[in-house]
N, C-alpha and C positions, 0 to 999 in steps of 0.2 A: 504494500499501499504505499503511495507517494506521501512524501512529508509536505503538509501544506502550511508550516508555522510560518513559512517567510512570505505567504501571499498576502496581498493587498487589495482584496475584492472590493472594500468600501472605497478606497482611493480611486481605483479604477472607475467604480460608479460614480463618483464625484467628477472625476475627469470627463467621462463619457457625458453625462447629464449636462454638464456646462457647455461641452463643445456641440451637442446635439441641440441644446435650446438656442444657442448663439446660430447655427447652422439654418434652423428653422426660421429664425427671425430674418437672418441675411437673405434668405430666398423670397421670403416675403416683402421685405425692402426692394430688393432687386426687381421683383414684378411691379410692385407698385410704383416705381421710379422709372423704369423703363418707358420711354416714349412709344415704343413700338409694340409693347407688350411683354410676353415671355422672352422673347430673345433679343432684346433691345441693345443698344451699342453700350458695353460697359465704360469705356471711355468716356461718353457723353453724359453717363450717369455720375461718374465720379467727377467730371468737370463741372458739372452743376451743381453738385453737393457742397463743394467749398473744401478747405483743408482738413478742418477738424471732422466734418462729417464724412469725409472720403475715407479718413483713417478708419473711423467706426465701420463704414460700409465694407472697406477691406477686411476688417477682424471679422465682421459676421459672415462674409462670403467664404473666407479662408478656412472658417471653422467646419465648413461641410466635408472637404476632403479629410481634414484632421480627425473630424468624428468618425468617419467612414474607416480611416487607418486604425483609430483607436478600438473600434469595434472588431476588425479583422484581428488585431493584435491583442486581443484581451488576454489571453492565457500568458504570452510571454510579458506583457506589461504588467501583470498581476505580480510578478516575481521581482521586479525591479524595486530596489529600495528608493529611488529617486520618484517613483511615481506618487507617492504622498505628498511631499512638498510641491512637487509639479502640479498635481490636481489642484492643490490650494491656490498656486498662482494662477491656474487658467480659471477657476472659479472665480477669484478676485477680478481678473481682467473681464470676465464676462459680466459681473455685476457693476463695474465701473462702466464698461460700455453701455450696458442697458440704462444706467442712471444718467450717464451723458446725453443719451439720444431722449430720454424721457424730458430731461431739461430743456433740450432744445425744442422739443414739441411744446412744452408748457410757455417757452418764451416766442411761440409763433414761428419759430424758424423750421420749415420743414426740409428734412434731409433731402 
């Protein structure tokens, strides 16, 4: 029977949840902001957004392949000691990104 004392399933779950939430939100923003609908011009969307909002949009969109990668590499990631602090950093980054976007919306700046 394998020894699972070094596994970090909760840390991986935090990592995946933060990335998946950011990815879903990123897809929603991309579709909402694309002038042509689903397959709009990403460069135009980022250009319209401004610098701060572009960084947020890039974070949200980059989370999609990262979430898929975390899902595919679930078992190996659970065995890594760095996954716990990494998951906390990713979750903090996601919370900051959501908070900054909420602040921009409340101030009347649409991304």
